[in-house]
N, C-alpha and C positions, 0 to 999 in steps of 0.2 A: 305034044309039045316038042318042037325041034331043039337041037342042041344050043342054038343061040339064045332061045327063050329061056332054057334051063339055066344057062350061065348068067343071063341078066337077072333072073329071079334070085339066084344064089347071092349075087353081089348086093342086091337090095336087102335081102334078109340079114346079111352080115352087117350092113350099114345100120339097119334098124336096131339090131342087138347092141352094136357099139354105142349108138346114140342113147339108147335106154340106160345102158350101164353108166355112161358119163353123167346122165341126169340124176341118177340115184346116188352118185358119189358126192359126198360133202367134203371130206378131207381124209387123208390117210390116218389109219388107226394109230394111236400112240403106243409106245412100248408096252409090253405086258406088265401087269401089276408086279410090284416088288421093288427092291432097292435098285437105285440107279447110280451110275458113277458120276454124281454131281454133288457139289457142296455149295450151299448158299454163302455168298461172301458179304451180304449186307441184310439188314432187316427191312421189313415193309415200311416201318416208320422212317427209317433212314432214307429209303428210296423216295418217300413222299417229300423229303426235304430238298430234293432236286427241283421241286416246283414250288415257288414262293410268291409269284406275281400272278394274280387272277387273270385269266384270259390268255396267258402266254402258253405256247406249245413248246415244251422242252424236250428236245431230242436227246436220247441217251446214246452216247457214242463210245462208251467204255464197256468192258466185259463185266457188267453187273448181273449177279444172279440172286434172285430171291426165292424163298420157299414158303409155302403156306398150305393150309388144309382147306379144301373146298367146303364152304359152309352153305352155299346156295347155288343152284343152277337153274336150267330152264325146264325142269321136268313138269311142273304144273302149268306152264304157259304164262305165268305171271311175270316171269323174267325172260327177256328175249335177247338171244345172242350175247349173253353175258355170263361170266362166272364171278363169284365173290370168294376170295380166299383171305385167310387171316393167319397171323402167327401170334406170338405172345406180346408183340409190340403194337400191332395195328392191323388194319384190313385195307384191301384195295379191290377195285372193280376191274376185271379184265374184259375187254371188248373183243369178241371173236366172231368173225363173219362165217358162221356155220350153224347148222341146226342140230337138234338132239344132242347137245353137249353132255347131257346127263348120262348118256350111255357110256361115254369114255371117261367122264369126269364126275362120278357120283359124289354125293356128299360124303365126306370122310376120307376122300383120296388126297394124298399129298401131291402137290404140283410144284415143279421147279420151273421158273420163268427166266429164260435168257433175255435180258432186257436190251442188249445192244441192238440198236436199230429201231427200237420202239419209242413211242412218245408218251410222256406223262403230262397231263393237264387237268383242269377242273371243268367238269361238265355240270352246270348248275350248282357249282361248289362241291361236287363229289369228286374225289380223286379217282381218275381213270387212267388205265394203261392200255394203249392201243396203237393204231397206225395212223400217221398223219397223211391227210389227203387234201387236195384242193378242189373244191366244188364251187362252180360259178365264180371262180376267181378268188374265193375266200378259203383260208385254211380251215380244216375241219378234222375232228378226231373220229376215226372209223375203226371197225373191227379188224383184227389181224386177218389178212386174207387166208382163206381155207387152204390155198396151195402151199403156204409157207408156215402154217400154224405149228407144225411139228419142229420147225427150226427154233421156235421160241418156247413152246409149252411141252414139258416132259412129264408124263404121268409117273408117279411113284407108288408107294404102298397104299393099300386100301384099308378101310374100316378103322381109321384113326378116330379117337374120341372127338366128338363135336359137342362142346358145352357152351351154351350161350352165356354172355356176360350179364349178370344181374345189375341193373342200373336204375337210376331215377331220371326223370326228365331233366333235372338240373345238370346231370352228367353229360347229356347229349348236347354238345356245343355245336356251333356253326362255323368255326374257324377252319381253315384248310388243314391245320395240324391236329384237329380233334381226333383222338385215337379211336373213337367209336364210329366215325363215319365209315360206312360200308361193312361194319361188323355185325355179327349175329348177337343181338341183345335180348334181354328179357325184362319186361316191366310187370310189376306185381300189383294186384288190387284194382284192375281197370275194368271198365264195361263200356259198351257202345252207348252213346248218348241216346236219350229216350226217343228223340225224333228220328233216329236211324234204325231202331230195332225192328221196324216193320219192313225193312228193305233187304235186298240181297247184297252180297259182297260186291258184285260188279254189274255192269250194264248187259242185260240179256237181249237187248233189241238188236236189230240188224246192223246198227251203227257200231256196236262193240266198243263204245268209248271207254276210256280210262276214267274212273270216278274216285272220289274221295269219300270216305266214311270217317267219323270222328269217335274216338274213345276218350274217356275221362276217368278220373278217380271216383266219379260217381257222387251221389248225394248232393247235387248242386255245385260241384267243383267247377271253377272257371278254367281250370287247366285242361286243355284238350290237345290231342295229338292226332295227326292224319294217318289213316290207313288207306294206301293208294293201290287200287286193284285194276288190272287190265281186263277188258271185256273178253279177251282171249284166254284168260285163266280158266282151267277146267273146273274151278269152284265158283265162277262168277255168279251162277244162278243159285248158289246155296244161301238160304236165309241166314241173316246175322243172328248169333246167339243173344239171348236176352239176359243172361246171368253176368256174374262178376268173377274175375279171376286173373290169371296170368297170360301174357301174350309174348311169343317169341317171334322175332322178325329181323330183317336187315334194316339198319338205320341209314336213311339217306336224307338229304335236304334239297330244297328247291329254292333257287335264287333266280329271279327273272333276268338278271344280267350279271356279269362278273363283278360289277362295282355296286350293284344294288344293295341297300341296307336292309331290305325286306327279305326275310327268309322264312321258309315253312319247314318244320320238322316232319319227316315222313317215315313211315314204316312199310316195307315191302314184305308181304307174306310169302313163305315158301309153299304152304299148304294150310288148309283149315285145321289140321291136327295141331298146329302150333298155337291155336287159340283155345285156351283152357278156361273158358268162362262158365264153370260148372257150379259156382257158389251162388247164393241168393243175391239178387240185384240190390244195389245200394245197401249192402251189408245184411240183407235179410238172410236167415238161415236156409240151408237146402231143405227140400221136403223130407219129412220123416224125422227130423231132429227135434230135440226138446231144448228150449231156451232156458238155461239155468241162470244166466246173467246177461243183460244187454244194456249197456250204457253208452249213449252217443252225446250226452250233455245238452241235448236240445231243450230239455226242460229248465235249464239254468237261466238265471237272470244275467245274461252276458251282455257286455258292451264292447264296442270297437275301439274305444279310447279310454285312457285312465280318467278317473279311478275305476279299477276293476273290482267286481264282487268275488268273494271267495266261493269256490265250488262247495255246494252244500247239498248233500244227497242223504236221504234217510237211511240210517244203518251204516253209512260210510264214515271213515275218519279222514280228516284233512288237518294234520298236526305237524308243527315244526319241532324237530328234535334239537336243531342248532339254529339260532337266529329267530326271527319272528315271521318270516314270509310263509304264506300258504299258497296252494294251487289256486289260480284265479280262473274265472270263466270268461272266455273271450269269443268274439264272433268275427269272422272274416269271410267275405263273399258269400254270406248267407249260411255259413257253417259254424256251429258252436263247438268248443273244445276246451280242455283243461290246459293251463299255461303256467309256466314258472321259469323265472330267470333270476340269477344272482347279480345281474347288472345293477350297479349303483348301491349295492348293499353296504351298510356301514354299522359299526357298533352292534354286533360284530359283522365283519365282512363275509364270514362263512354262512352258508345256507344249506341246511339238510332237512328235508321235509318229506313226510309220509302221506301218501294218498292210498287208503286201504278200502277195498270193497267190503260190502256186507257179506255175511257168511253164505256159502253156497253148499247145499246138501249134495254130496257126491255118492250117496248110497242107493239112489233109485235108478241110476244109469250105469252102464258098464264101460262106456267109452266117452271120455270127456276131453274136449280140446279148448284151449284158450287162444284168443287172437285179439290183436289191437293194432292201432296205427300210431306211428310217431313221426315227428318232424323236428329236426334240430337245425337252428339257424343262428345267425349273428355270432359265429365262432371266432371272429377276428381277435377277440381277447382271450381265446383259449376255450377248450371244450369242457363243459361240465359233464357229469355222468348221470345216467339213469339206470337204476337197478330194479330188477323184478324178482319178488320173493313170493313164496307160498308157505302157509302155516296151517296145519290141520291136527295138531296134537293136543289142542285144548289150552295151550299156554297163552293164547290170545283168543278172546271171546267176543271181540267187538267193542269193548270198553277199555278205558285206561290207556296207558302209553303203549303203542304197538311195538316199539323197539325193545320193550321188556320181554316180549315173547320169543319163542324159538321159530326161526324162519329158515327155509331152504332157498338158496340162490338159484334161480332158473333163468337168469339173464342170458346165459350162453345158448339156450334153446331158442331164443328169439332173434329175429333180424331187426336191428334198430337203425334209425336214420343216421347216416354219416354226418360229420360236421360240415357245415356250409357257411360261408361268410355272407350269403345273400339272405334276403327276406322271403319266406315262403317258397323253399325249393321244391316242395312236394312231399306228400305223406308217403311213408314206407310201411307196408304191411309186415307184421311180425311173422307171418306164416302161422300155421296151426301147431300149437304146442301141446303135446300129449300129456294129459293129467290123469290118465287111466290108473296109475299106480297109487293114487291118493283116494282115501275114503273119508267118511265122517263129514264134518263141516269144515270147509276150507275157506281161507281168506287170501286174497291176492293183494300185494303191496307194491306200489310204484314209488321208489325212493329217489328223489332228486338230491344231488350233492354238487355244490359249486361255490365259487367265491369271486369277489371282485376287489382288486384286480386278480387275474390269473386264470380263472375258469368260470366264465359267466355266460356261456352260450345258453340260448333259450331252448327249452323242450316243450313240445306241444303233444298232447295225448288225446286220442279219440277212438271211438268205436270199440270199446272193451266188451268182449263177449266170451261166455263159456257155453258151449253147446254139448249136449249129451245124446247118446243113442241107447 
């Protein structure tokens, strides 16, 4: 090879190496983890107040800085060119025109965002922060260009706590100011609807379409929520779990146009490990457990409208301590439950009523757990209270006035439904309450106390179970 050929080959080699390096580069690495010399001067919720008119692109032209913890990124492939960050006030979606964001912005990393020059708008009614562009003559929101991403996103400390916000479906609103949009949330007591349990999370065909799967509170509940999964997610081919339990995900919504009244509540999974459907479906106990008590009120003579029949179960007590009202059996959307309200109570206006289970033998198992579901609604006139007690010392034996016995208050161990002014906001699971320290014959009491006027919200009770191992 002559010298001219050698020189030409060297030039070609250098060009190839340079081109390959340029193709591999997505954006400059952010500063090393640790504290940075930045201070947020506003909250995420305040930043969202810059945008109030749907469909408008609001350019931020002042030196606004927000700070939040990364709660979701593109690691699994279900989220594409996006980061979700949240602080104590709210959450927002960051659009970034780069790949493998999870390498530099892992879940738990604090991120500072210099917002000057960025645009905030609503994408299908989800608040997003990105870069305004014009495509085909129309304004559009795009990802922050990789070449300038480090001018806006500054990575801070790693391994900050990431705790999902436990919510109900009623909490998840669709207005632009809803604090849970784009946030990491947790729903309890859900399961995939029966017609979806034979499917996988996503589309495994060559089309790799984004698909919807539905979860509900189970047992025929009409309340469903969409799980939306990309065909490019690394768990798209994973079969859906058939059990019941808790799910953690990013809450988003879909609106066909900025002014459309039709919205769909959606959850974006970070990974299948966030789906903890390990309990029995529709309230059935997990394999290997002994059912010590199981009451779903389906055997009751329940009606959808007044007059209602009192709950009547062999061995149970349904007795008023103050007033004359007892727990009633009601049915809604095919599901039966126990119901009590002080609304309209007169002579006296006070209501205090005990619903006590039959005795449960705690001596043949070593680990016992109590669980149940509650729903509190119509609280516009004030919230009544529901207390949960246990008695196992023989002072109450299933007959007589239960309030004459000795009871231990275990209400604080349970998660109860929050007050809601709406009708049927959704049931809340109590979680598993450990009763392992109790032996002998135990009774569980659910005590409603309210008045009208003043505290007449409705309490609905369902799926009372004690399981043992």
